[in-house]
KOLZA-500282 format. One record per residue (C-alpha): z, x, y; residue number from 1. Coordinates in nm, 4 decimals. Layout:
N
<marlo w="Z" u="X" v="Y" k="NUM"/>
...
This chain:
61
<marlo w="-1.7482" u="-0.1958" v="1.4082" k="1"/>
<marlo w="-1.5520" u="-0.4049" v="1.1592" k="2"/>
<marlo w="-1.7186" u="-0.2146" v="0.8750" k="3"/>
<marlo w="-1.5892" u="0.1148" v="1.0153" k="4"/>
<marlo w="-1.2362" u="-0.0204" v="1.0422" k="5"/>
<marlo w="-1.2513" u="-0.1563" v="0.6878" k="6"/>
<marlo w="-1.3903" u="0.1748" v="0.5605" k="7"/>
<marlo w="-1.1056" u="0.3586" v="0.7347" k="8"/>
<marlo w="-0.8452" u="0.1314" v="0.5768" k="9"/>
<marlo w="-1.0030" u="0.1802" v="0.2326" k="10"/>
<marlo w="-1.0000" u="0.5593" v="0.2774" k="11"/>
<marlo w="-0.6312" u="0.5489" v="0.3762" k="12"/>
<marlo w="-0.5407" u="0.3293" v="0.0787" k="13"/>
<marlo w="-0.7292" u="0.5464" v="-0.1703" k="14"/>
<marlo w="-0.5808" u="0.8619" v="-0.0185" k="15"/>
<marlo w="-0.2310" u="0.7158" v="-0.0352" k="16"/>
<marlo w="-0.2773" u="0.6176" v="-0.3983" k="17"/>
<marlo w="-0.4012" u="0.9668" v="-0.4743" k="18"/>
<marlo w="-0.0920" u="1.1145" v="-0.3113" k="19"/>
<marlo w="0.1344" u="0.8853" v="-0.5150" k="20"/>
<marlo w="-0.0413" u="1.0010" v="-0.8321" k="21"/>
<marlo w="-0.0208" u="1.3672" v="-0.7315" k="22"/>
<marlo w="0.3429" u="1.3466" v="-0.6152" k="23"/>
<marlo w="0.4469" u="1.1970" v="-0.9498" k="24"/>
<marlo w="0.3117" u="1.5131" v="-1.1122" k="25"/>
<marlo w="0.4985" u="1.7531" v="-0.8838" k="26"/>
<marlo w="0.2570" u="1.7913" v="-0.5948" k="27"/>
<marlo w="0.3362" u="1.9645" v="-0.2659" k="28"/>
<marlo w="0.5960" u="1.8343" v="-0.0264" k="29"/>
<marlo w="0.3443" u="1.6740" v="0.2093" k="30"/>
<marlo w="0.1994" u="1.4738" v="-0.0801" k="31"/>
<marlo w="0.5473" u="1.3465" v="-0.1671" k="32"/>
<marlo w="0.6014" u="1.2441" v="0.1961" k="33"/>
<marlo w="0.2675" u="1.0595" v="0.2090" k="34"/>
<marlo w="0.3484" u="0.8971" v="-0.1278" k="35"/>
<marlo w="0.6844" u="0.7756" v="0.0035" k="36"/>
<marlo w="0.5176" u="0.6302" v="0.3140" k="37"/>
<marlo w="0.2496" u="0.4647" v="0.0999" k="38"/>
<marlo w="0.5063" u="0.3041" v="-0.1289" k="39"/>
<marlo w="0.7129" u="0.1862" v="0.1691" k="40"/>
<marlo w="0.4044" u="0.0310" v="0.3314" k="41"/>
<marlo w="0.3097" u="-0.1374" v="0.0038" k="42"/>
<marlo w="0.6599" u="-0.2824" v="-0.0257" k="43"/>
<marlo w="0.6478" u="-0.4138" v="0.3311" k="44"/>
<marlo w="0.3071" u="-0.5744" v="0.2757" k="45"/>
<marlo w="0.4250" u="-0.7284" v="-0.0520" k="46"/>
<marlo w="0.7357" u="-0.8764" v="0.1090" k="47"/>
<marlo w="0.5433" u="-1.0172" v="0.4036" k="48"/>
<marlo w="0.2863" u="-1.1777" v="0.1725" k="49"/>
<marlo w="0.5553" u="-1.3664" v="-0.0185" k="50"/>
<marlo w="0.7433" u="-1.4825" v="0.2888" k="51"/>
<marlo w="0.5339" u="-1.7979" v="0.3366" k="52"/>
<marlo w="0.5365" u="-1.9025" v="-0.0285" k="53"/>
<marlo w="0.7969" u="-2.1391" v="-0.1628" k="54"/>
<marlo w="0.9670" u="-2.1137" v="-0.4988" k="55"/>
<marlo w="0.6778" u="-2.2988" v="-0.6576" k="56"/>
<marlo w="0.4225" u="-2.0378" v="-0.5569" k="57"/>
<marlo w="0.2745" u="-2.2465" v="-0.2780" k="58"/>
<marlo w="0.0863" u="-2.4913" v="-0.5024" k="59"/>
<marlo w="0.0996" u="-2.8679" v="-0.4546" k="60"/>
<marlo w="0.0698" u="-3.0164" v="-0.8033" k="61"/>
């Protein structure tokens, strides 16, 4: 079951990246909408991943 969920997430990520690539080259409107959603989701994931890290990158040296 977990493999199916992971495969679904991978398909969505690859499809979103493809839409970003296509939209940059003047693709149809739906591809630009999917690209915008993909970039917004990537930004949200990136911000949430950095939330727990301190200024030093989270390393104790």
